[in-house]
C-alpha positions in Angstrom: 111.6 125.4 107.8 108.6 122.8 107.3 109.6 119.1 107.1 107.4 116.3 105.8 107.8 112.7 106.1 107.5 111.6 102.4 109.7 108.4 102.9 108.0 105.7 104.3 111.2 103.3 105.0 110.3 100.4 107.1 108.2 98.2 109.3 110.1 96.1 112.1 108.9 93.4 113.7 110.7 91.7 116.8 110.9 88.2 117.2 112.3 85.6 119.6 113.1 83.4 116.6 115.0 85.8 113.7 116.0 82.6 111.4 112.5 81.3 111.4 111.0 84.6 110.7 113.2 85.3 108.1 113.1 82.1 106.3 109.1 82.7 106.3 109.4 86.2 104.7 112.0 85.0 102.1 109.5 82.2 101.2 106.5 84.4 100.9 108.1 87.1 99.2 110.7 85.3 97.0 113.3 87.6 98.4 116.6 86.8 99.9 116.8 89.1 103.1 120.2 90.5 104.0 121.7 89.8 107.3 124.2 92.9 108.4 124.2 91.1 111.8 123.0 87.7 113.2 120.4 89.5 115.5 119.2 91.4 112.3 117.7 90.9 108.7 116.0 92.9 106.0 113.6 92.2 103.2 113.7 95.1 100.8 111.3 95.5 98.3 110.6 98.2 95.8 108.4 99.8 98.0 110.1 99.5 101.5 111.8 97.4 103.8 110.8 94.4 106.4 113.1 94.7 108.9 113.3 91.7 111.3 115.2 91.9 114.5 115.7 89.8 117.8 114.2 90.2 121.1 118.0 89.3 122.4 119.2 92.8 121.0 115.9 94.8 121.4 115.2 94.1 125.1 118.6 95.3 126.2 118.5 98.5 124.0 115.1 99.6 124.3 113.5 97.6 127.5 111.6 94.6 127.8 108.3 95.8 127.8 108.6 98.3 124.2 108.6 95.4 121.9 106.9 92.1 122.9 107.7 89.3 120.3 104.4 87.6 118.8 101.8 90.0 120.7 100.5 91.7 117.7 97.0 92.1 117.6 96.1 94.8 115.1 98.5 95.3 112.1 98.8 93.8 108.9 101.9 93.5 106.9 100.7 94.0 103.5 102.4 92.6 100.3 101.1 93.9 96.4 101.5 90.6 94.2 100.4 90.0 90.9 98.2 87.5 91.4 97.0 86.8 94.6 95.0 83.4 93.4 98.5 82.2 92.2 100.1 83.2 95.6 97.7 81.0 97.6 98.1 78.0 95.2 102.1 78.4 95.5 101.7 78.9 99.4 99.3 76.4 100.1 101.6 75.1 102.9 101.1 78.2 105.2 98.4 79.1 107.8 95.8 80.7 106.2 93.2 83.0 108.1 91.1 84.1 104.8 91.0 82.5 101.2 91.3 85.2 98.4 88.2 87.1 98.8 87.7 90.3 96.8 87.2 93.3 99.4 84.7 96.2 99.2 87.5 98.4 98.0 88.3 96.4 94.9 91.5 94.5 96.1 91.5 90.6 95.8 93.3 89.5 99.0 94.3 86.6 101.3 95.2 86.6 104.8 97.7 84.5 106.2 99.7 84.4 109.6 103.5 84.4 110.1 105.3 81.9 112.7 104.9 84.7 115.2 101.2 85.2 114.7 101.4 88.5 112.8 98.7 89.0 110.0 100.0 88.9 106.6 98.0 90.3 103.8 98.7 89.8 100.0 96.6 91.4 97.6 96.2 92.3 94.1 93.8 95.2 92.6 90.9 94.0 90.6 89.0 96.7 89.8 90.0 100.0 87.9 89.6 102.3 91.1 91.9 100.2 93.2 94.3 99.7 90.5 94.3 103.8 90.2 94.9 104.1 93.9 98.3 101.8 93.5 99.3 103.3 90.5 99.1 106.6 92.2 100.4 105.8 95.7 102.7 102.6 94.8 100.5 100.5 97.1 
């Protein structure tokens, strides 16, 4: 029997300061994180979950070198938003890497960094092709 992985459940970010990172993502998304334990938080969206865990827990469970907080240089956490320019105005107090820009693939996006330095992309499809991709795949 062949098993297909068709449900993407979550992305987890490991941090040394779970309260600071959770507060940041609550501010950016406008959602309230659930906190099933003091060392773990989840920001649940309709498409998946952003999990945030404390390095105090992950180091003993997985090893000190498995997940290194604030050491990401390649992954973007991406959130689909209704109006990226409105989000830019709302979040003016945050550190932006790139102001709203229309990308060659039809999304208007802005880049910022979370308190651990992870890249966060907020985007809105602005071409019919980009909107069709979002409608077809949900992102």
